[in-house]
C-alpha positions, 0 to 999 in steps of 0.5 A: 500499499502506497500510504506506508512507503516513503512516497506515501509518507512524503505525500501525507506530509505535503497534504497535511501541511497544505490543508493546515496552512490554508486553515491557519490563514483563514483562521487568522483572517477571520480573527482579525476581521472579527477583532476590528468589528468588536473594536468598533462596537466597543465604543458603546461600552465603557468596560469593553477594554482592548484586552477584553476585546482581544479575549472575546475575539479569541473566544469567537474565532474557533466556532466561526472558523469551524465552517471553513474546514471544507474549503481548507481541504479543497484549497489545500488539496488543490495547492498540494497537487498543483505544486507537485505537478509544477515540480514534475513530482507528479510526472515522476510518480506517474512514470513509476506506475503510480495511479491517481487512485494510489496517489490520492490515498494519502490525501484521502487519509489526511482529509478523513483524519482532519475531519475526525480530529475536527469533530472529536477535539476541535469541535468541543473546544470551539463549543466551549469557547463559544459559550465563554464568548457569549457570556463575556459578550453579555457582560461587556455589551448587555450589562454595560447598557451600551447601544451595541447590546442590540446587536446580540440576538434576542431570546424568546421563551413561551411558558405555561403556569397556574396563572396562564400563558406568558411570552418572555423576551430577553436581551440576553442570558446572564452569564453567572446564573440561570437568568435573563437580562433586559426582560419583557414579559407579556402575560395572558389569562387562562382564556387567552386574553391579555393581562399585563406586561412586565419590564424588568432589568433581569429575571432569575429562574428560581424553583417554581417562579421567576425572580424579577428585579426592578420590575414595572407592571403595566396593565390595561385596567390599572396604573403602572406599578414599580417593584424592586422585587417581583415574583412570577410563577413558571413551570420552566426548569433550568435545563429547559430554559438554557436549552431553549436558547442554546444554539447547537453550535454551542454544544460540543460533539461529545455532549450532543447525545445527552443534550438531545435526550434532555431536549426530548424529555423536555418536550422540545424540538430536537431537530436542530441538535440532531441535524448538527450532530449528523452534520458533524458525523458527516464532516470527514466524508465531506472533506474527502469529497472536497479532496476528490473535487480538488483532484479532478481539476488538479492532476493535469500536467502543466505542460498541457495548459488549461490549468487556470480554467480547471482551477476555476472549475474546481473552486466553483464545484467546491462552492456549489458543493458547500452551498448544496450542503448549507441548503440541505441543512436548511431543509433539514432544520425546517423539518422538510427533510430528515436530519440524517438525509440532510446531513449525509446526502450532500457529502455522499453525492459529492464523493460519488461525483468526485470519484466519477470525474476521476474515473472519467479522467483516468479510466475513460 
């Protein structure tokens, strides 16, 4: 097997270095752009110092950069193959009787290994960093009361209690305990009619009730009343509350099965978490598909010409595959397509189409 020969080890090193170099470059660019954007927002928060903004940017980058693994495999594979072709190393290997399929064994193994490492080690770390980023962003921009707090996504909850139904809107989650900040609650009677509105600085979830701070109650029948502390009945549990606004990207690979099980027990929709879990499982196959796409446009010898057109075609094919993956996940998250099918179909089709293109080139 070529993989365990000297040539195989050499190719493995070349492909690994190329893919990781592309990923590192994108990682640095994303971090730089995110830091610049956070510095712009920091002008609205008096406690958002430069060291804290740097820390926040470092927390946010791993989760964002996780989306570029397919492109790292695509561009890294193309770069490695084109470099080998330009230096005539590919010509020498072909003349020695090495087929394209043997030549691609190290690349496929590297892509699969990087995919496995990305979901078993990188993803849990990125998820933890995302949770820390959310907590730090809340402290810097929401608690500080800056205008940039509006840039954070709002949280919406629906609850049912002995007093009837209520809709809860919050500017963000409290980082240190089970609670929400910048809260507005719309209460409805058991018959569905509107009862009152409560605006509070924060709401902490206690057993059986919300503990509201600096609350102002406004109803259609009475004068507005202000309260330093105000209790509101609820049937929500802390796990249900956290699960309702925890994005799937903030849940690590190893924690995902337990989160899905808790969500099922709470009677909430598990589709986003199941889709995320299956997408992570399919990532190694997606990276292999990108390697095959890269190989289908990068094995042409330089002396034959037309390399630029093939490279453009390869980049286009890679972007089409990535867009198809995102579209399939959107269909899966909306419940139109089964999460397993939505996660695995683009990667499987990409792998088969890449292999078909290589078969056409190599074997006619």
